[in-house]
C-alpha positions as CSV (number, residue, x, y, z in Angstrom):
1,X,7.0,20.3,-9.7
2,X,7.0,16.5,-9.3
3,X,3.9,15.1,-11.0
4,X,3.5,11.4,-10.7
5,X,1.6,11.2,-14.1
6,X,4.6,12.7,-15.9
7,X,7.1,10.7,-13.9
8,X,5.2,7.5,-14.4
9,X,5.3,7.8,-18.1
10,X,8.9,9.0,-18.3
11,X,10.0,6.0,-16.2
12,X,7.8,3.5,-18.0
13,X,5.8,2.6,-14.9
14,X,2.2,3.0,-16.1
15,X,0.0,4.4,-18.8
16,X,-3.6,4.6,-20.0
17,X,-5.4,3.9,-23.3
18,X,-8.8,5.4,-24.3
19,X,-10.0,1.9,-25.3
20,X,-9.5,0.7,-21.8
21,X,-11.2,3.8,-20.4
22,X,-10.6,6.8,-18.2
23,X,-9.5,6.0,-14.7
24,X,-8.2,2.5,-15.6
25,X,-4.4,2.7,-15.9
26,X,-2.3,-0.3,-16.8
27,X,1.0,-1.2,-15.3
28,X,4.2,-1.6,-17.4
29,X,6.9,-4.1,-16.3
30,X,8.9,-1.7,-14.1
31,X,5.7,-0.4,-12.6
32,X,4.5,-3.9,-12.0
33,X,7.8,-4.6,-10.1
34,X,7.2,-1.6,-7.8
35,X,3.6,-2.6,-7.2
36,X,4.4,-6.3,-6.6
37,X,7.2,-5.4,-4.2
38,X,4.9,-3.0,-2.3
39,X,2.2,-5.6,-2.1
40,X,4.5,-8.3,-0.8
41,X,6.0,-5.9,1.8
42,X,2.5,-5.2,3.1
43,X,1.6,-8.9,3.2
44,X,4.8,-9.7,5.0
45,X,4.2,-7.0,7.6
46,X,0.7,-8.2,8.1
47,X,1.8,-11.8,8.5
48,X,4.3,-10.8,11.1
49,X,1.6,-8.9,12.9
50,X,-0.7,-11.9,13.1
51,X,-3.0,-11.3,10.1
52,X,-4.4,-14.2,8.0
53,X,-5.0,-13.5,4.3
54,X,-8.1,-14.3,2.3
55,X,-9.4,-13.8,-1.2
56,X,-13.0,-12.7,-1.9
57,X,-14.9,-12.0,-5.1
58,X,-15.2,-8.5,-6.6
59,X,-18.9,-9.1,-7.3
60,X,-21.8,-9.5,-4.8
61,X,-25.5,-9.5,-4.9
62,X,-27.4,-6.3,-4.4
63,X,-28.9,-7.8,-1.3
64,X,-25.4,-8.0,0.3
65,X,-24.8,-4.2,-0.1
66,X,-28.4,-3.5,1.1
67,X,-27.5,-5.5,4.2
68,X,-24.2,-3.7,4.8
69,X,-25.8,-0.3,4.2
70,X,-23.7,0.6,1.1
71,X,-26.7,0.6,-1.2
72,X,-28.6,3.1,0.9
73,X,-25.7,5.3,1.9
74,X,-23.1,4.9,-0.9
75,X,-25.1,4.2,-4.0
76,X,-24.0,7.2,-6.0
77,X,-20.4,6.0,-5.9
78,X,-21.3,2.4,-7.0
79,X,-21.6,1.0,-10.5
80,X,-25.2,0.1,-11.7
81,X,-26.4,-3.4,-11.1
82,X,-25.9,-6.1,-13.7
83,X,-28.8,-8.4,-14.3
84,X,-27.5,-12.0,-14.3
85,X,-30.1,-14.8,-14.4
86,X,-32.7,-12.7,-12.6
87,X,-30.3,-11.6,-9.9
88,X,-28.8,-8.1,-9.6
89,X,-25.0,-8.3,-9.2
90,X,-22.8,-5.3,-8.3
91,X,-19.1,-4.6,-8.5
92,X,-18.1,-4.2,-4.9
93,X,-17.3,-0.7,-3.5
94,X,-15.7,-2.1,-0.4
95,X,-14.3,-5.3,1.0
96,X,-15.8,-5.2,4.4
97,X,-19.2,-6.9,3.6
98,X,-17.3,-9.9,2.1
99,X,-15.1,-10.2,5.2
100,X,-18.1,-10.1,7.4
101,X,-19.6,-13.0,5.5
102,X,-16.3,-14.9,5.9
103,X,-16.4,-14.3,9.6
104,X,-19.9,-15.6,10.0
105,X,-19.4,-18.6,7.7
106,X,-18.9,-20.8,10.8
107,X,-19.3,-20.6,14.6
108,X,-16.6,-18.5,16.3
109,X,-15.2,-18.7,19.8
110,X,-13.6,-16.0,22.0
111,X,-10.4,-18.1,21.7
112,X,-10.1,-17.1,18.1
113,X,-10.2,-13.4,18.8
114,X,-8.8,-11.1,17.8
115,X,-9.2,-12.6,14.3
116,X,-7.2,-10.4,11.9
117,X,-8.4,-10.9,8.3
118,X,-6.5,-9.1,5.5
119,X,-6.8,-8.9,1.7
120,X,-5.2,-7.0,-1.1
121,X,-8.3,-7.0,-3.2
122,X,-10.0,-5.1,-6.0
123,X,-12.9,-2.7,-5.5
124,X,-14.6,-0.3,-7.8
125,X,-15.8,3.3,-7.5
126,X,-18.0,5.1,-10.1
127,X,-15.9,8.3,-10.1
128,X,-16.9,11.2,-12.3
129,X,-14.7,11.7,-15.4
130,X,-13.8,15.3,-14.2
131,X,-12.1,14.1,-11.0
132,X,-10.0,11.2,-12.5
133,X,-6.2,11.7,-12.6
134,X,-3.2,9.4,-13.0
135,X,-3.1,6.9,-10.1
136,X,-4.7,9.1,-7.4
137,X,-8.3,8.9,-8.6
138,X,-9.1,5.7,-10.5
139,X,-12.2,3.6,-11.0
140,X,-10.6,0.1,-10.3
141,X,-8.8,0.1,-7.0
142,X,-6.4,-2.4,-5.5
143,X,-7.0,-1.9,-1.8
144,X,-4.8,-3.0,1.1
145,X,-7.6,-3.8,3.4
146,X,-8.0,-5.7,6.7
147,X,-10.7,-6.3,9.3
148,X,-10.1,-7.3,12.8
149,X,-12.9,-9.0,14.6
150,X,-12.4,-8.7,18.3
151,X,-14.0,-8.3,21.7
152,X,-15.0,-4.8,22.9
153,X,-12.1,-4.9,25.4
154,X,-9.6,-5.6,22.6
155,X,-10.7,-2.9,20.2
156,X,-8.5,-0.1,21.5
157,X,-5.4,-2.3,21.5
158,X,-6.1,-3.6,18.0
159,X,-6.7,-0.1,16.6
160,X,-3.5,1.1,18.3
161,X,-1.6,-1.8,16.8
162,X,-2.9,-0.9,13.3
163,X,-1.8,2.7,13.8
164,X,1.7,1.5,14.8
165,X,1.8,-0.7,11.7
166,X,1.1,2.3,9.5
167,X,3.8,4.3,11.2
168,X,6.4,1.6,10.6
169,X,5.4,1.3,6.9
170,X,5.8,5.1,6.4
171,X,9.3,5.0,7.8
172,X,10.3,2.1,5.5
173,X,8.7,3.9,2.5
174,X,10.3,7.2,3.3
175,X,7.1,9.1,3.5
176,X,5.5,11.0,6.3
177,X,2.0,11.9,7.5
178,X,1.2,15.5,7.3
179,X,-1.5,15.2,10.0
180,X,-3.8,12.7,11.7
181,X,-7.5,13.4,11.5
182,X,-10.4,12.1,13.6
183,X,-13.1,12.0,11.0
184,X,-16.6,12.5,12.5
185,X,-20.1,12.7,10.9
186,X,-21.5,15.9,9.7
187,X,-25.0,17.1,8.8
188,X,-27.2,15.3,6.3
189,X,-28.6,11.8,6.0
190,X,-25.6,10.0,4.6
191,X,-24.7,8.5,8.0
192,X,-26.2,5.6,9.9
193,X,-28.6,6.9,12.5
194,X,-27.4,5.4,15.7
195,X,-26.0,8.1,18.0
196,X,-25.1,5.7,20.8
197,X,-22.9,3.7,18.5
198,X,-21.3,6.8,17.1
199,X,-20.5,8.1,20.6
200,X,-19.0,4.8,21.7
201,X,-16.8,4.4,18.6
202,X,-15.6,8.0,18.7
203,X,-14.6,7.7,22.4
204,X,-12.5,4.6,21.6
205,X,-10.7,6.2,18.7
206,X,-9.9,9.3,20.8
207,X,-8.4,6.9,23.4
208,X,-6.3,5.3,20.6
209,X,-5.0,8.7,19.4
210,X,-4.4,10.0,22.9
211,X,-2.4,6.9,23.8
212,X,-0.4,7.1,20.6
213,X,0.8,10.6,21.4
214,X,0.2,11.9,17.9
215,X,-1.4,15.3,17.4
216,X,-4.8,15.2,15.7
217,X,-7.7,17.3,14.6
218,X,-11.4,16.4,14.8
219,X,-13.1,17.2,11.5
220,X,-16.9,16.9,10.9
221,X,-18.3,15.5,7.7
222,X,-15.4,13.1,6.8
223,X,-16.6,9.9,8.6
224,X,-17.5,6.7,6.8
225,X,-21.3,6.3,6.6
226,X,-21.2,3.6,9.3
227,X,-18.7,5.1,11.8
228,X,-15.9,7.5,12.7
229,X,-12.3,6.9,11.6
230,X,-8.7,7.9,12.0
231,X,-7.4,9.2,8.7
232,X,-3.7,9.5,8.1
233,X,-3.3,12.4,5.8
234,X,-0.5,13.0,3.2
235,X,0.3,16.1,1.2
236,X,1.7,16.2,-2.3
237,X,4.3,18.7,-3.6
238,X,1.5,21.0,-4.8
239,X,0.1,21.2,-1.3
240,X,-3.0,19.0,-2.0
241,X,-4.0,16.8,0.9
242,X,-5.5,13.3,0.7
243,X,-6.1,10.3,2.9
244,X,-3.7,7.4,2.5
245,X,-4.3,5.2,5.5
246,X,-7.3,4.7,7.8
247,X,-8.3,3.0,11.1
248,X,-11.9,2.6,12.1
249,X,-13.9,1.1,14.9
250,X,-17.2,-0.2,13.7
251,X,-20.2,-1.4,15.8
252,X,-22.7,-1.0,13.0
253,X,-21.8,-3.8,10.5
254,X,-21.3,-6.5,13.1
255,X,-24.9,-5.8,14.1
256,X,-26.2,-5.6,10.5
257,X,-24.6,-9.0,9.7
258,X,-25.6,-10.6,13.0
259,X,-22.0,-11.5,13.8
260,X,-21.5,-13.5,17.0
261,X,-18.9,-15.3,19.0
262,X,-19.2,-17.6,22.0
263,X,-17.7,-16.0,25.1
264,X,-16.0,-17.7,28.1
265,X,-19.4,-17.7,29.8
266,X,-20.9,-19.8,27.0
267,X,-23.2,-17.0,25.8
268,X,-23.2,-15.4,22.4
269,X,-21.6,-12.0,22.1
270,X,-21.3,-9.3,19.4
271,X,-17.7,-8.7,18.1
272,X,-16.3,-5.3,17.2
273,X,-15.0,-4.8,13.7
274,X,-11.8,-2.7,13.3
275,X,-11.3,-1.6,9.7
276,X,-7.7,-0.8,8.8
277,X,-5.6,0.0,5.8
278,X,-1.8,0.4,6.0
279,X,-1.1,2.0,2.6
280,X,-4.7,2.5,1.4
281,X,-5.0,1.9,-2.4
282,X,-1.8,0.6,-4.1
283,X,-2.5,3.2,-6.9
284,X,-2.5,6.2,-4.6
285,X,0.5,4.9,-2.6
286,X,2.6,4.5,-5.7
287,X,1.5,8.0,-6.9
288,X,2.6,9.5,-3.6
289,X,5.9,7.6,-3.5
290,X,6.7,8.8,-7.0
291,X,6.1,12.4,-6.1
292,X,7.8,12.2,-2.7
293,X,11.0,10.6,-4.1
294,X,10.9,12.1,-7.6
295,X,11.2,8.5,-9.0
296,X,14.3,7.7,-6.8
297,X,12.5,5.0,-4.8
298,X,14.0,3.5,-1.6
299,X,16.6,0.8,-2.6
300,X,14.3,-2.1,-1.7
301,X,11.4,-0.7,-3.8
302,X,13.4,0.5,-6.9
303,X,12.4,-1.4,-10.1
304,X,16.2,-1.7,-10.9
305,X,18.4,-1.7,-7.8
306,X,21.8,-2.1,-9.4
307,X,23.2,-1.3,-12.8
308,X,26.6,-2.6,-13.9
309,X,28.5,-0.4,-16.4
310,X,31.4,-2.1,-18.4
311,X,33.9,0.4,-19.6
312,X,34.9,-1.6,-22.7
313,X,33.6,-4.5,-24.7
314,X,36.0,-6.9,-23.1
315,X,34.2,-6.4,-19.7
316,X,30.7,-7.0,-20.9
317,X,30.7,-10.7,-20.3
318,X,32.0,-10.1,-16.8
319,X,29.3,-7.5,-16.2
320,X,26.7,-10.1,-17.1
321,X,28.3,-12.6,-14.6
322,X,28.0,-9.9,-11.9
323,X,24.3,-9.4,-12.7
324,X,23.8,-13.2,-12.4
325,X,25.4,-13.2,-9.0
326,X,23.2,-10.3,-8.0
327,X,20.0,-12.1,-9.2
328,X,21.0,-15.1,-7.2
329,X,20.8,-12.9,-4.1
330,X,17.4,-11.7,-5.1
331,X,18.5,-8.3,-6.4
332,X,17.1,-6.6,-9.5
333,X,20.2,-5.8,-11.6
334,X,20.9,-4.9,-15.2
335,X,23.9,-4.4,-17.5
336,X,24.1,-1.1,-19.3
337,X,26.5,-1.9,-22.1
338,X,28.4,0.0,-24.7
339,X,25.5,-0.2,-27.2
340,X,23.7,2.3,-25.0
341,X,26.3,5.0,-25.4
342,X,29.3,6.5,-23.7
343,X,30.0,5.7,-20.0
344,X,29.0,9.2,-19.0
345,X,25.7,9.0,-20.9
346,X,25.0,5.6,-19.3
347,X,25.7,6.9,-15.8
348,X,23.3,9.8,-16.4
349,X,20.6,7.5,-17.7
350,X,20.9,5.4,-14.5
351,X,20.7,8.4,-12.2
352,X,17.7,7.0,-10.3
353,X,19.1,3.5,-9.8
354,X,20.3,3.3,-6.2
355,X,23.7,1.5,-7.0
356,X,26.0,1.8,-10.0
357,X,29.0,-0.4,-10.5
358,X,31.6,0.6,-13.0
359,X,33.7,-2.3,-14.4
360,X,37.0,-1.5,-16.2
361,X,39.8,-3.8,-17.2
362,X,41.6,-3.6,-13.9
363,X,38.4,-4.3,-11.9
364,X,37.5,-7.2,-14.1
365,X,40.9,-8.8,-13.7
366,X,40.8,-8.4,-9.9
367,X,37.2,-9.3,-9.2
368,X,36.4,-5.7,-8.1
369,X,33.8,-3.0,-8.9
370,X,34.1,0.8,-8.7
371,X,31.0,1.7,-6.8
372,X,28.9,4.8,-7.2
373,X,25.7,5.6,-5.2
374,X,22.7,7.5,-6.6
375,X,23.3,10.4,-4.2
376,X,26.8,11.0,-5.6
377,X,28.8,9.2,-3.0
378,X,31.6,6.9,-4.1
379,X,32.3,4.2,-1.5
380,X,35.3,3.1,-3.5
381,X,36.5,0.0,-5.2
382,X,35.1,-3.2,-3.6
383,X,35.3,-6.9,-4.2
384,X,32.2,-8.1,-6.1
385,X,31.0,-10.4,-3.3
386,X,31.4,-7.8,-0.6
387,X,29.6,-5.1,-2.6
388,X,26.7,-7.4,-3.4
389,X,26.4,-8.6,0.2
390,X,26.2,-5.0,1.4
391,X,23.6,-4.1,-1.2
392,X,21.6,-7.2,-0.3
393,X,21.7,-6.2,3.4
394,X,20.4,-2.7,2.7
395,X,17.6,-4.1,0.5
396,X,16.7,-6.7,3.1
397,X,16.7,-4.1,5.9
398,X,14.3,-1.9,3.8
399,X,14.2,1.7,4.9
400,X,15.7,4.6,2.8
401,X,19.4,4.5,3.7
402,X,21.6,3.7,0.6
403,X,24.8,2.7,2.4
404,X,26.1,1.9,5.9
405,X,29.6,2.0,7.2
406,X,31.5,-1.3,7.0
């Protein structure tokens, strides 16, 4: 069975240390490449979809989370307050209160809406030791989060656009949703008591799901404390289900924070807040990608995209020249030289690298490479420039395809 904890250590992506603490993994160089590439992919996709990026602090006053409702409804999952100069400060459990403050930092007009605010930011959950594991349950989370401030008439279209963004990302990452869930409140007092707002938000999310054409199930007891949400569920190789991506329509926090915009009528109106996460936490996304692909990441996401394998010592300098050409195109390439063993051993060691290029005396003399793909296909002997161009095209196109016909 594919276990991301074992794969992550075998491939040198991440690890833990008891002195850092449980649920606080650190990223090794190859893991940092995967994480950075994934984060930049999300930022690029968000920019193309009209999002603006912000940074906000990972600390906030206790009063902030009292205002947002997190202190009343979510306190058990938060770290204890820190007394700093007579003020109680908290590690944030969510980014939405900070984004609400950024929205209300100045007067807003209806002409600015929808205002799509995104951040890849840290947040912290006081998880019990018994539930921590690898990258799937951690205490310090890097969240791909966004909040869209819009008019009530724009909410359905914005939520649908977020759902489409999630679908495109899954296709590029080579993962699939196991199901879509409409998460509704259940019994108990952990939810905000405002039935009218719950009914209104639920009706809009049903409209989004129905228009998208995806099958979904309504499940009670899985909503956020402030509103219903669409959860995009994934399933690991062991059959365990978890939530990776979410879309929420929220009327509660705009009211709590007193958010307003000036409408075309000159009057002040309350915006709707659409919460949205394309890949959820970076940690959980990488864990799922590892298990889904068994460490054989899509070409654009692989920590090493190309390995050049000289047959003899005379070809090693030429191999390094090929790697320099690849690097100039933005590719992540390495030489696997004779010091690392026989050619067969080096090919086996590079089995998860999308592209392997064998360089013998004849290829070096003629500016060629004998190309091997990770899946066992051999496109043949190609000129260096043509091969690198085709690899660069596949990486730039993203997706999961290794090779396309000439």
